[in-house]
Each structure stands twice: as C-alpha cells, then as structure tokens.
Phi, psi and omega in degrees: 000132177266174184296326179296317178296319179298317179298321178297316180296320178295325177296316178299320183278358183282000179260132183300319180297316181294324176295321177295322178296315177302315179300316180295320183287348174296338179282344181135184181297138178222146174275159182302324182297322179289321176297316183298327179300333185272354183236156173257060179229166179277164178298318177298326178292318176299317180301320178299312180296319181293323178300316180296317180293322179288316180297328179281352181068015173286334182228142175255149180237133175233126180280132178226091186068237179269356184258149172254127177255132185246142181222144175293142173266094186296328178297318180293320178293324177295321177298316179296323181297336179299336178299334184260356181264111184295344181267359182235142175281149180282341182200183179253014183272114182293344177271356182282150179302333182296337179281342182265000181254000000 
C-alpha cells in the first residue's frame, strides 16, 4: 500500500457512521438489514456508506437473494495497520516519505 492509498482509506474511515459499521462488523458478517437497525438513518444513506466501504475494499459484500451480507476485509485492515507500525514500511515506493524515516 502506498501513501496515497493510505490517505484514501483514512478519508473513508473519517466518518463516524462508517467507523461504527467497521466496529459492528468486527463481530462477524452482517446483512444490511441488521446494520440498519442500529442506526437512525435511511436505507439509501446506509447504502452510500456501504458503497464507500466496499469500494475502498475495507469491507466485502456478498449478495444472498435480496440481501447483501457484509464482512470486514481483514487483509486490507492489516495493510492499513502497517501505517502505525514503526518497524514496517507503508509501501515499496522509494520516493515515499516512509523510506526517509
């Protein structure tokens, strides 16, 4: 993951609702209907947040009939965690700031 990708993921995670969704999905796969029960938002608003999480690859979506089931992408989250590990580079780009630290 390069620094530009990391910045994009932080932007996606900068919303309180999306962070709450990530927190809920730590418990396991959930359908959209169960997620919606926990918020005072409309279904289109939840769809917007889920679209951002899925496009960022932080969350995976599997269609099951008329329902969408969402799961955390643990590999992507582990990649993001490397930004906070002083012993690991955030990317393989020699022009990135992480190589100068």
